[in-house]
N, C-alpha and C positions, 0 to 999 in steps of 0.2 A: 762419516759426514752427518748422517741422520742424528747421531748422538748429540751434535752441537745444537739441535733444535728441541730435543726432548727435555721435559722438566724433571730431570733426575741426575744425580751424580753418585758415583760409587768410587770411593777412594780408600787407599790403605796408607797409613802414616806409620813411621817407625821413630821411636823416641829412645833416648839413652836413659831416661828416667824410669824408675821402677813403677809398677802399677799403683802402689800406695802413694808414691810421690806425685805421680801424674794426677791421680784422683784428688788429692789434697790441693794441688795447684789449680786444677780445673774448678773446684768448688770456690776458690778465691776469686776466680775470674768471671763467674756468672752470678746472677741475682735471681731470686725467686720471682715468678711472674705475679704482678699485682692484679687485683680485681679489674674487671672490664670498665672502661671509662670513655665518655664522649666529650668533645669540645674542650671546655675549660677544665674538665675533670680528667683529661687525658694524662696518663702517668708518664713521668720521666724516670729514667734509670741512671744510676751512677756507674754501672758497669756495661761493657759493650754487648753482652749476651744475657739473655734470660733463659731460665729453664731449670732442670734438676739433674742431679747426679745420684744414682742409686746403685749400690753394689759396684759392679764394674761396667755399668752402662750409663750413658747420658743422653738427654734429649734437650737440645737448646735451639734458640732462634736469635737472630740479631735483634738488638733493642734499637728500633728505628723510631724516629719522631714523626714519621709519615705513615700512611696506610698503603701497604702493598700486599694484596691478597695472594700474590704469587711468590712471596718470600719463602725460601726453603725452611723446612723443619729438618734439623740436623740430628741424626741418631747415630750414636757411636758405641762400640763395644771394645773394651780395653782388655788385652790379654798379655800375660807375661811372655817374654821371648828372650832369646840369648842376647845379652848386653842391653837390656832395657825392656821395652814392650812394643807391641804392635796394636794399632788402633784402626779398626774397620769402621769407616764412616759412610753413611748413606744419607743423601739429601733428597727429599721429596716435597711435593706440595702437600698442604694440609688435606686430609681425607675428604672433607666436605667440598673443598675447592676442586679436587680431582674429580669427584663424582659430578659436580655441577658442570664442569667444563666438558666432560665426556658426554653428558646428556645434551648440552648446548651445541657442541661441535657435531655430535651425531645428528641432531635435528637439522642443523644447517647443511650437513653433508647430504641428507635425504632431499632437502630442497634443491641442492645443486644437481643431484641426479634427476629430479623431476624437471628442472630447467633444461638440462642437457637433452632429455627425452623430447621435450617440447621443441627445442631448437632443431634436433636431428630429424625427428619423424613428422613433426607438424609444420616444419619450416615456418616457424611463427615469429620471425624477427621483424616482419613488416606489420604485425598487429599492433593493437593499442598498448600492449605490454612494453614493447620497445626496449629501452634502457633498463627498465625495472626487472627484467628477467635475469640481469647480471648481478643484482643485489646479493643473492645468496653466496655467490663466488667471492664478492667483496667482503661479506661478513665472515666467511671461512678464513680468508687470508688475514684479515684484521685480528680475528680471534687467535689464530696460531701465532702471529707476530707478538700480540699482547702477552700471551702466556710465556713464550720463549724469552722475550726481552725482560719481562718482569722477573722471571726466575733466574736467568743466566747472569744478569747484572748483579743481583744479590749473592748468587752462589760463588761468583768469582771473588767478591770481597770476602766471603766467608772462608773460602779455600786458603787465601792468603792469611787471614786472621788466625785460622786454626793452626797453621805452621808455628806461629808465634805463641799462641795460647798453650798448645800441646807440647811446645819445645820439640817439634818433630819435623821430619821431612817426608814428602810424598814418595812412596816407593812403587806405587801402582795406582793407575787411574783408569 
């Protein structure tokens, strides 16, 4: 159950295509990432995914027209197997976003612990702080929901897309 809220996915796909056929097909389905752009200079892509394929590995991300910092980075490893190939896929948040959210949620968690201490040991609900003592708890819940929803909505779309792009079926999740 906890896996449903964590911002990562680990999947194994199986395809009837050979490693070489799959790599060639994947290269046709993704586009190289363009330089960074803002506003009117925002880039549009002709293919649904951006990234790169190198050797038997790929790193891609959905080409979206909006900003979602929690969109998954998809890394895959293609290996020959009996009757085709096996693709190990891992979806994670971008490293900077992971680090930022760990620090931010860690700080908010410390504030929650401090607020709990104040509530339990100082019986401080009647003080001037009143409602404001619950703000860290609200920030923690909003932060967790924001990361989970932002990631899971995009990862579900990517899981379905990958079946089509890789010409494969999920054999393990």
